[in-house]
N, C-alpha and C positions, 0 to 999 in steps of 0.2 A: 526518519526513524530507521526502518529496515530497508536501506537503499539497495542492498544486495538482493533481497527478496522482492522488493517492489520494482526492480528494474524491468522485468517482463510485464508487470502489471501497469507500470507507469505509462506504457505505450497506449493504453486505452484512453479514448477521448473523455471518458467520465472522470479521469484523473484530475482534470481541470476543476471539477466541482467538488470532488471528495479527495481528502488527503491519502497518502500512500499507505498509511497504516490500516486503512479500511480494506485494502486488497490483500494484505499479508495474512497467511493462514493462522498465525498466532499473534494477534495485536498486543502491544505493550500493556495496555490497560487490562487485558484479559488475564495476563499472567500476574 
């Protein structure tokens, strides 16, 4: 989804369990 914003967040180990949009400040479904 937001690969550019999720890049620093994707490094987290939890990324394996939860998708990248969960880490983005403004999720696609929120907008």
